[in-house]
C-alpha positions as CSV (number, residue, x, y, z in Angstrom):
1,M,104.4,117.7,117.7
2,E,105.9,120.9,116.5
3,T,104.6,122.0,113.1
4,T,103.8,125.2,111.2
5,S,100.0,124.9,111.5
6,R,97.3,122.3,111.7
7,A,95.3,124.3,109.1
8,V,96.3,123.2,105.6
9,A,94.9,125.3,102.8
10,Q,93.2,123.2,100.2
11,A,92.8,124.3,96.6
12,P,89.2,125.4,95.8
13,T,87.0,122.7,94.4
14,A,84.3,122.7,91.8
15,E,81.0,120.9,91.7
16,G,81.6,117.1,92.3
17,G,84.9,117.6,94.0
18,Q,87.0,118.4,90.9
19,Q,90.1,120.5,91.5
20,V,89.8,124.0,89.9
21,P,92.9,124.2,87.6
22,S,93.3,128.0,88.2
23,A,93.9,127.2,91.9
24,R,97.3,125.9,90.9
25,R,99.7,126.7,88.2
26,T,100.9,129.9,89.9
27,V,104.7,129.8,90.3
28,D,104.9,133.1,92.2
29,G,104.6,131.6,95.7
30,Y,107.2,129.0,94.9
31,L,109.7,131.6,93.7
32,R,109.3,133.5,97.0
33,A,110.5,130.6,99.1
34,P,113.9,131.0,100.7
35,F,114.5,127.3,100.5
36,P,114.9,124.7,97.7
37,W,112.0,122.7,96.4
38,Y,112.2,119.0,96.1
39,G,110.5,116.7,93.5
40,L,111.1,113.3,92.1
41,D,114.5,112.9,90.5
42,E,115.2,112.5,86.7
43,A,114.4,108.8,86.8
44,F,110.7,109.9,86.7
45,T,109.9,111.0,83.1
46,G,106.1,111.5,83.5
47,P,104.1,114.8,83.9
48,R,105.1,117.2,86.6
49,W,102.8,120.0,87.9
50,L,102.5,122.7,90.6
51,M,99.9,122.4,93.4
52,Q,100.1,125.1,96.1
53,V,102.2,126.7,98.9
54,G,101.5,127.3,102.5
55,T,102.4,130.5,104.2
56,A,102.7,131.8,107.7
57,A,100.6,134.7,109.1
58,D,103.2,137.1,107.9
59,G,103.1,135.8,104.3
60,A,106.4,133.9,104.5
61,V,106.3,130.7,102.4
62,E,106.8,127.7,104.8
63,H,105.9,124.7,102.7
64,G,104.4,123.6,99.4
65,S,103.6,120.6,97.2
66,I,104.4,119.6,93.6
67,G,102.8,116.7,91.8
68,H,104.0,113.9,89.5
69,G,102.0,111.6,87.3
70,D,98.2,111.8,86.9
71,E,96.6,114.9,88.4
72,P,94.4,113.5,91.2
73,T,90.8,114.5,91.8
74,V,88.7,113.9,94.9
75,R,86.6,110.9,93.8
76,N,85.0,107.8,95.1
77,E,87.3,104.8,95.0
78,H,84.7,102.8,93.1
79,V,84.6,105.3,90.2
80,A,87.1,103.3,88.3
81,G,84.8,100.2,88.6
82,G,87.5,98.2,90.3
83,D,89.8,98.4,87.3
84,P,93.3,99.0,88.7
85,E,94.5,100.3,85.3
86,A,91.8,103.0,85.4
87,K,92.8,104.5,88.7
88,E,95.0,107.6,88.9
89,K,98.7,107.1,89.5
90,F,100.4,109.9,91.2
91,A,103.1,111.0,93.7
92,V,103.1,114.3,95.4
93,V,106.3,115.7,97.1
94,V,105.9,118.1,100.0
95,T,108.8,120.4,101.0
96,V,108.8,122.0,104.4
97,A,111.4,124.5,105.5
98,A,113.3,123.2,108.5
99,S,112.9,126.0,111.1
100,P,113.2,126.5,114.8
101,S,110.6,128.2,116.8
102,R,110.9,131.9,115.9
103,R,109.3,135.3,115.8
104,S,107.3,136.2,112.8
105,A,108.8,138.8,110.4
106,D,106.4,141.5,111.6
107,G,107.1,140.7,115.3
108,T,103.5,140.1,116.2
109,G,103.7,136.4,117.0
110,L,105.7,133.2,117.4
111,L,106.0,130.7,114.6
112,E,106.2,127.1,115.7
113,A,109.1,124.9,114.8
114,T,108.9,122.5,112.0
115,S,110.1,118.9,112.0
116,V,109.9,115.6,110.1
117,S,106.5,115.2,111.8
118,S,105.4,118.4,110.1
119,A,106.2,116.9,106.7
120,A,104.5,113.6,107.7
121,W,101.3,115.3,108.7
122,L,101.1,117.5,105.7
123,A,101.6,114.5,103.5
124,G,99.0,112.5,105.4
125,V,96.4,115.2,105.1
126,G,97.3,115.7,101.4
127,L,96.5,112.1,100.7
128,L,93.2,112.4,102.5
129,S,92.2,115.4,100.4
130,F,92.1,113.3,97.4
131,T,90.3,110.3,99.0
132,W,86.6,109.5,99.1
133,P,85.9,106.1,100.7
134,G,83.6,103.8,98.8
135,Q,79.9,104.0,99.4
136,M,80.2,107.1,101.6
137,D,77.4,109.7,101.3
138,H,78.6,113.2,100.2
139,S,77.2,114.7,103.3
140,L,79.3,112.5,105.5
141,R,82.7,113.2,103.9
142,D,83.4,116.3,105.9
143,D,83.0,114.5,109.2
144,W,85.1,111.6,107.9
145,L,87.8,114.0,106.7
146,E,87.9,115.7,110.1
147,Q,88.3,112.4,111.9
148,Q,90.9,111.1,109.5
149,T,92.9,114.4,109.7
150,E,93.1,114.0,113.4
151,T,94.3,110.5,113.0
152,A,97.0,111.7,110.6
153,W,98.0,114.2,113.2
154,V,98.4,111.5,115.9
155,L,100.3,109.2,113.5
156,A,102.7,112.0,112.5
157,D,103.4,112.7,116.2
158,D,104.6,109.1,116.7
159,L,107.0,108.4,113.8
160,D,108.7,105.7,115.9
161,G,105.4,103.8,116.5
162,A,104.3,100.5,115.0
163,D,102.3,102.2,112.2
164,W,105.5,103.3,110.6
165,S,108.4,101.4,109.0
166,T,111.6,102.7,107.5
167,L,112.5,103.0,103.9
168,S,115.8,104.1,102.4
169,L,115.5,106.2,99.2
170,P,117.9,108.4,97.4
171,V,117.9,112.1,98.0
172,D,120.2,114.0,95.7
173,G,121.8,110.7,95.1
174,V,122.4,109.9,98.8
175,P,120.6,107.1,100.5
176,T,118.3,108.6,103.1
177,E,116.0,107.0,105.7
178,F,112.3,107.9,105.6
179,H,109.5,107.0,107.8
180,Y,106.9,105.2,105.7
181,R,103.4,103.9,106.1
182,E,100.7,102.4,103.9
183,S,96.9,102.5,104.2
184,E,93.9,101.6,102.1
185,F,94.0,105.1,100.6
186,G,97.7,105.1,99.5
187,W,101.1,105.7,101.1
188,V,102.8,108.4,103.0
189,L,106.5,109.0,103.8
190,A,108.6,111.7,105.4
191,G,112.3,112.4,106.1
192,S,114.9,115.2,106.2
193,T,117.5,116.4,103.8
194,T,120.9,118.1,104.2
195,A,119.5,121.1,102.3
196,G,117.6,122.6,105.2
197,V,114.2,121.2,104.5
198,H,112.1,118.2,105.4
199,V,110.5,116.2,102.6
200,G,107.2,114.4,102.8
201,A,105.4,112.5,100.0
202,Y,102.2,110.7,99.3
203,G,100.8,108.8,96.4
204,R,98.5,106.1,95.0
205,G,98.9,103.7,92.2
206,M,102.7,104.5,92.0
207,S,105.0,102.5,94.2
208,A,107.1,104.5,96.7
209,Y,109.8,101.9,96.7
210,G,111.4,103.0,93.4
211,L,111.3,106.7,94.0
212,G,114.2,109.1,94.4
213,F,114.1,112.8,95.3
214,A,116.2,115.7,94.1
215,V,116.3,119.5,94.3
216,V,114.1,121.1,91.6
217,K,116.5,123.0,89.4
218,D,113.8,125.2,87.7
219,I,110.4,125.3,89.5
220,A,109.0,127.4,86.8
221,S,109.2,124.4,84.5
222,Y,106.4,122.7,86.5
223,A,103.9,125.5,85.8
């Protein structure tokens, strides 16, 4: 699979797995991107917030994520005590610049091409970063996360496989086909746009079936 990198930077975490607020909220990286950002369309009226961007070795912005709904934390799935209304409900949209294999800006290396699989993998790993299986010891989570990350990579490399179905959702008002899969941890989808980017998304507690995507007109409004 062609993708930007298998190393996805995660926001720093505090004691107990809570996301550090200062790790996000910075719009500078988003403003440096030479491509448009995507988020949920205007039909979604809930909270919107920035997460983080991913860069190449030369500092060029290649992808990033923005969130919608409840801000998720890394937590055990039993924290809510089994009450579905107490669980976080969120959807995160990942935008990945559609790029061929190319030289880095400083001429020192080769940047790998990106594809829909890149968006699918980034979305899959994003969902895992906010997942903590029930009754798992804290010391075992790193091993579990490594194994599941590898699984997400394999799944993203086989978008035509049995683990994926297709789902048509509007992108800038135009019906667009996405690759879609569900797991016990939430859902993941990925597709392409006509704006030169691939779009991935993941979420939990919020159905993917009623979502629509659109170019973010003012990314600073998410900060």
